[in-house]
N, C-alpha and C positions, 0 to 999 in steps of 0.2 A: 646568482647575478643579482646586482644591486636593485632594490625595489620589488624583488619578485616575492618576498615574504609578506603575507598580510597584516595589516595592523591589529594583532590580536586584542589589546585592551579595546580599541574602537569597536572591533567585531563583537567582544563580550558585552560592552555597553549597549550595543544596537540589540542584542538577543534579550537582554535584562529589560530594556525598555519596551519590547514587543511583548515580553511576559506581563510587565506592568499593566500596559494597555489592555491586554487580554483580562487580568484580574480586576482592573476598574470596571470593564464593560460587564463582565459575568456578574460581578457583585451588584452593579447598578440594576441591571434588568431583574435580578433575582430580588432586589429590594432588600439586599443584606444590611445589617447594622453598619452605619457610617464608620464606627471606630474599626471595622474589620479591613478596611480599604488601605492599600499599601502607601499611606501617606508619607512614611520616612523617605521612601525613595524620591517622591515628588519634592519634598523639602530640601533634600540634598542636592537635587537637580537643579532647582530654581535658585539656590544659594551659590552654585558653581556657575550658572550660565547666564543668570539674570536676564532669562528670556522666558516668554511665555508660550513658546512653541509646543511644549509637552502638554500643558493644559488645553491648548488648541486641539491637539490630538485627541486628549482624553474627551473633550466636548464633542467631537466628531464621532466618537466610537459611544457615546452615551445619549446625551439629550438631543444631539442633532443627527443622530443615526436614523435611518429610515425606519427601523424597527420601533423606535420611540413615538413616531408618527402614527402607527398603526396599533401597536401594543403599547401604551405608555404606563410606566409606574404611577403611582398616586401622585396628585399635585403637591400634596404636602411633602412627600418624600423627594420629588425633584427640586422643590424649593429649598429645602435643607442641603441638599447634595450641591446645588449651584452656589449657596451662600457658603458653604465650606470651601469650594474651590476660590472664590472671590476673597476669603478670609486668608487663604495661604498664599494667593498671588500678592496681595496687598502687603503682607508680612515680609515678603522675600524682596519687596521694593521694585518688582517688575512693573514695566509699563502696563496700564489697563488695556484688556483684551475687550473690544467692543462687542465682539460676538457673545461673550460670556454675559455681559450685562443686558444686551438684547434677548438672550436665552431666558434670563431670570424675569425680565419684564413680562415676557410672554406668559410664564408660568404662573406669575402673581395675578395676570389678568384672567387665567383659567378658573373655571368652577370646580371647586372640589366636591367629590362623591363618596358614596358608601363603597364604591367597588373600584378595583384598579386591576391592572395587568401584571402579571409576573412571568417572566420569560427565563427559563432554564436552558442554557446553552449546551449543545451536544459537541460542537465544534469550535475550534479557535475563531476568533473574531475575523480572520481574513477569509474563512470560508463562510461566515454568516450571512444570510440573505434572507430578507422578509419570508416568514413562513417556511424557511428552509432548514437550517441548522439549530433552530430553537424550539422548545415546546413552550408555546405561549397560552397561558391560561388566565380567564377572568375570574378573579377570586374576590372575596369580601375583604375590606381593609381591617375589619375588627376580627379578633380570633374567634369570637362566639357571636352569631347572629342569627336571626330568624329561628332562634332556640335550638341551634346546632352548632357543632365544631367542624362540620363537613364542607364548609365553603372556603377553606383555606388549605394549602398544601403543609402537611406536617413532614418531620424528619424521616420518620420510617419509611414514607412513600418515595422520598429521595434516595434513601440507602437501598431499598429493595430494587428501585430502578437501576442503581449503580451495580448491584449484585447481578441484576438480569444481563447488563451490558457485557459483565465478565463470564457469564454462563449462557450464551445465546441458544447453545444447543438444546437447553431445557424447554426452550419455547419455539424453536424453529419448525414449521410444518405442523404445529399442533393446535388443538383448541384449548383456549385458556379462558377460565372464568375468574374473575375478580370480585371478591366480596368487599362491601364498602368503599367503592372507588373513590368517593369525594368528588373533587373537581377534576381527577382524571391524569394526574402526573405520571404516575407508574405505567399505566396501560398505554399512554400516548407513547411514552419512551419505547416501551417493548414492541409497540407496532410499527414505530419508526425504524427500530435498529435489529430486532430480533426476527422478524419475518414469521409471525404465527398464522396458521391458516385461517382461524377466526379468533376474535377476541371479544368476550362478552363483559362489559362493564356493568356493575349493578349497585344499588343503593335503594333507600326506602323514603328518605325525606323528599317531599315534593320541591322545594327550592334546590336542593342538592342536585336532583334528576334534572331539572331545568337547566341548571348551570353545567352539569355534566354533558348534556346533549350538545349545548352550545359549543362548549370546549372541544368535544370530539370532532364536530363539525369544522370548527376554526382550524383545526390541525389536518384537515384534508383527509379524515377517515369516514368511510361511508359503508353502508350495508352492501352486501352481506358480510364483508371482512371485519366489520366492526359493529357491535350493537350495544345499545344500553337498555337494560331492563330493570324493573322494579322487583326486588327481593327483601321482602320484609323477614327478617331472621325469626320473628316470633310466630309467624303464619306459614311460612314457606314449607312445603312437602318434600320429601325425598324424592318423590316422582317428578316434581317440577324441577328440582336441581338435576336429575337424571336426564330431563329432556335436553339439557345444554349439550350433553356429551362430551364434558371437559376431560382432557387428558391432564391438564394441569389445574389446580385451584390455587389461588394466592390471596392474600390479605395482608393490608399494611396499616398499622395503627389502629387496631380495632380492639385492643385490650387496654381499655383507658378508664372503664367504669365498671365497678363490681356488678351492678345492676343488669349490664348487658352481657356479662361473661357467661351466664347460664344459658341464654337463647342462642349465644354463639357457639357453645360446646355441643349443645343438642344439633344445631346445623352441621357443625364439623362431623359429628357421629353419623348423621344422614348421609353426608358426602362420601365417607369412608365405606359405609354399608353398601353401596352400590358397586360401581366398577372400581373402586379404590384408585382414584387418580392421584398423581403426585400432588402433595398437599404442603404448601409453605406458608408461615405466618411470620411477619415481621413486626417487631414490637419496639417501641422506645421505652425503656424501663424506667419510668418516672417514680413509680411506686413499687417497692419490692413486695409488699403485701398484696396488692392487686395482682401484680404479675404471678407471684407464686400461688395465690388462690386460683388462678386460671390454670395453672399447670396441675394443680391438685384436683380440679374438676376433670381435666383432660383425662388424668389416671383413674378416676372414679367412673368415667365413661368407658373405660377399656381402651384409651388411646396413649400411645407412647409418642416420645419425642426424641429427636436427635438435634443438636445444636449444629448449625451450618458454620463451622469455624473457617478461619482463613481471612487474609487481607482482601479488602474491596477496594478497587480503583476509586480515586476520588476524581468524579467526573464534574459533579455540581457544586456550586458555592453555596454553603449554608452552614450555620453554627452547630458544630459537633460537641455538645457539652454532655447530654445524658446519654448512657450506654444504649446501644441498638443490638438486639439479636434476632436472628432468623432461625427458626425451628422447622424441621421437617416432620409431619405427623403422619403415624401409620397405626395400623390395628394392633392392639396387644397380642401377644402370644402367650399371655399368662395362663389361658386354659391348658395348653400343651404342657407348660411347664409344672402346673399344679398337677395333672395327671401322672406326670413323670415321677414326682415326689410321693404322690400317694403309693405307686408301685413299690417304690423303694422303702417306704415306711412299712408297708405290709410284710415285706421280705425281712426286714429288721426285726419286726416282732415275731415273726415264725421260725426264722432259720437262726442265724449267727449274730444276735444283736451287737455285741462288741465289734466284730470284724466290719459289719456293714456301717456302722456309725463312724467308725474310723475312715470308711471309704467316702462317706458323705462330707465329713470335715476336710478331707484333703481334695476333693472333687466338687465344689460348689455348682459348676456348670455341668448339669446332667446331659445325657444325649438328647433328652425331648427339647432341651433349650438352645441346641446348637444352631449358631447362626442369629440368634436374637441379639440385635444391636445393642450396645451398651446405653443405658439411660443416663443422661446428663442432667440434673436438675439444678 
């Protein structure tokens, strides 16, 4: 029947427009670099329609959104973002949008600070409600402040949170301890979406702990389901860690300085010496020498690792430049393997040297090593 078929091009354009609005919103609240925004789509739209309606929609989902009132990005960032929208609108020859200039005037009048909010969206913009589908964190504007890098969210924290959303069963109904929680992105995301029975955030820097406690409360997490504790890797004891009773221990972006690696490895060794929880470390590999040194110290402490390979769903908007790796840590079975080889070596020297040596060459995996996971360095 005539007119019964949907207008597929129009439907496709509507879907693409929705996706673009979502990308603008997610990138804006995460304070992603402006060059990563979908400006090409906006330019083409303005050129074809000579209308500012899309800019108006973008404005409603960013600077004029209720989340921007409660947890706004930095003043400087909002100023640059609005200026870019105005530049694109003027270049396309569209009629000026009053609300766009009003928004810029409001931002210019605002006082800039050393802190800002970053919100990482868990759902599409249609489901986003203040305090609902977003993890909103108060962070430092500067990457390094108060003598620490722990006051901002780093890539490995986002990647580990994405991995957790793909592997919720790892955390559901379990007690989780996070080492070096920073401002709390990974933990808040896991608590929101994975249903752990208890989650313990930890760090050692006073300013980081203060910011972390505020962010945990800001996202609606309270005792006893969520706790924030001070854990100094240089002084914490195995008994102290065991008190948490963790089924899963995680850490993100903690392998960044060779000076802290030794203390970290000692702590990880203490963790595995107890009840041997599932232990995951996520690292952005910025320096191969530092990361390789970490793995070498793990081996020296009798800790083996397995790389958690496989694709991870892209939930959050952030720059994915440096490689990120998640490894699972476990106690080495080297002792059993060594005793097995000693037995075969003794047999080789006492009985049939040639026959046994040929057997060893053909069978590098001895019975005592059966089930030992392959090491990937």
